[in-house]
Phi, psi and omega in degrees: 000132182288161179241152178262117180207138181286158177303318184296316182290325181291320178302319182287316184292334179263011172055038186296329180287344184259343185259144169296136183305318180296318179296316180299317177298321183293324177294316178296317180296321180294322182286313185270347176076347179200168180203165176216155179229087182289347182216146181305333182256013180224140172232131183244134176242138347283183177292116182209153177259007180233128181297334179295338181255011177279137181254314182225136172237127174261134177241131182247150178223122184051042175080000181242151178295127183248325182208154173234123182244143177273134177261174182300335185267003179284124182252166176300321180295320173302311182299315180296320180294318181293315177303314182299316182294319181291315180297327177295319180289334177278345180289158180303138179227145179296139175300141177250163181246129174244150175230132180225150177270124171242172182227136174244158182271010170222154185302145176249105185252353184229187184232158174216135179238129176257102181047226179251023186262321177201162172213152173256132176220156178290161174288160179303156186301330182270001181283154182296144176219153174288153184256022172218169193288299186275099186200181173274102181264121184285146168212170183250136173251115176254135189209155177266144173214162181290123181292166180227157180271338174253151181299323180295313181293317179302313182293325177297314181292325178294313183291324180296317180290323176300314181294320179301312183290322178301317180293320178299313182293323179296333179271321189270341181259158181290162178065217179240139173233122182228159175244191177290153176284174179292325180238150176291136183240154172245154180219148169284127182232153174277134179283146174299151180308330181289342186252356181174179178295161184298332183266000181288143179231161176214146181268108189239153179279143175283122180198149173230124178197162172198165180300317183290323179292314179303322179297316180293323181293340179266003184288143179266003182213165176291148170289160177288107185293339181291350178288346185241151171295151178285149174296139179302140178252126186240145178312133185302321181297315176294319183300312187273001177245347180285148186233144175089173181239132183255154180304134179079002182291142174232165183298132178236172176234156173289146185299337181260021185300319179298318180295318179298317178294321176301317182296323178294314182296328180275352181288160176295161177304314182296320180291321177300316180296321176299317184289323179296319177299315179296322178295321177303310184290326176296314179297320178296320178299320177296321183291322187265357184304319183286343180252338182199110174289334175298309181293324179300312183294315180295326177292322180295320178294323178296323178299315180295314180300328181296329182273343182294146179303145177295137178264121178297156177302139178238160181290161177259147177294131183293339183271304185263352180067008179274153181301140172265112182168187181289135176282172183300316183293323180291321180293322177293321179296316179296319179295315180294320180298322183286319190254332181228065182298145183237184176299139187307321179299318184276332185301322185288335189244352190293323181298317178296321179296312181299313185291323179293316180293317179296321180294321177296319180290313186290330187254021174079013181286329178190173171243163173295160182299321181293328177286349177265012174090020178280117176284332180248122183287334180096156182265351181204188178070203186301318178302317180295318178300317179298313183298321180294319182297313181297318180295320180296319180292322176304313183289337176293000000 
């Protein structure tokens, strides 16, 4: 028998304001066993083609859960079971330990520990490693996360914390730091000489594993970090301004890395989310640079925009109906002037240049010269201007 309950009361009883949207969805999925999404902003439990058999409908607004509605099929037993599962996940839980393989583009030979929250350590001595310098060099990230009572919630919390830390490290450490992708990928690879002729290829799945790595990934506690030398700590000014990779170089950290991480931990939730969004776009720019300078540039501007202060709603012009307030270019210019001052000649025009080029790329107006198949960038003209713009944004 269905129950009569308002959206507001259901939202309150299911603690929607206190739960992560993804965790809430996983609890609903676990209870109802299926779901359907007839509209990008709506999810219905269970999966049904009849509104009469709908129990719960989630409505999203601007990507966040906005309302929970009771359907005709929601029973008192359903509601009691959902309340119990959610309250259990909100109850105190012992911190859990996760271990993940990440990759840096220079070898990781030492360790770094940030309080009792996470640590970087090398992979075991018998684990696979590349035999040349500029490559994907594996290392292990061990981290604490809030445990969960159900496997789905626990897995969700572990993955969210892993991605968050990977993005922070990708932004705060030199070179590139990447994790596994969302989906498993295959690549055509050249076989080692011992397995075939020099020209032989095989289509192989991207994966990194070994018996010793798998054992560590199943560990319920941190490894003893004192077994490893510490990662070299370098003055931040030198660290963030040096360019290129030198022979024999290994991963180092800025000397103020602990302070930077402390400042992130002490920031408000909204500021943390802005920084993580910026880190995502910066990490994406690093990932796509070798395949598309157009995508790289647009991602870099998105990273800068993520850090810009939120603009409150402004009134609209009664005649043209457009918002009265600072435009996107002006807001970008003011942000760059405050945080990344440039030479006076360039400072006045760079925001307009960045915005114009990004708009052309994003709205189908053009591609960068390298994305149009130019093998030689050229020593002057438009190719040189594009190269300057991309280099300037990287340095910002």
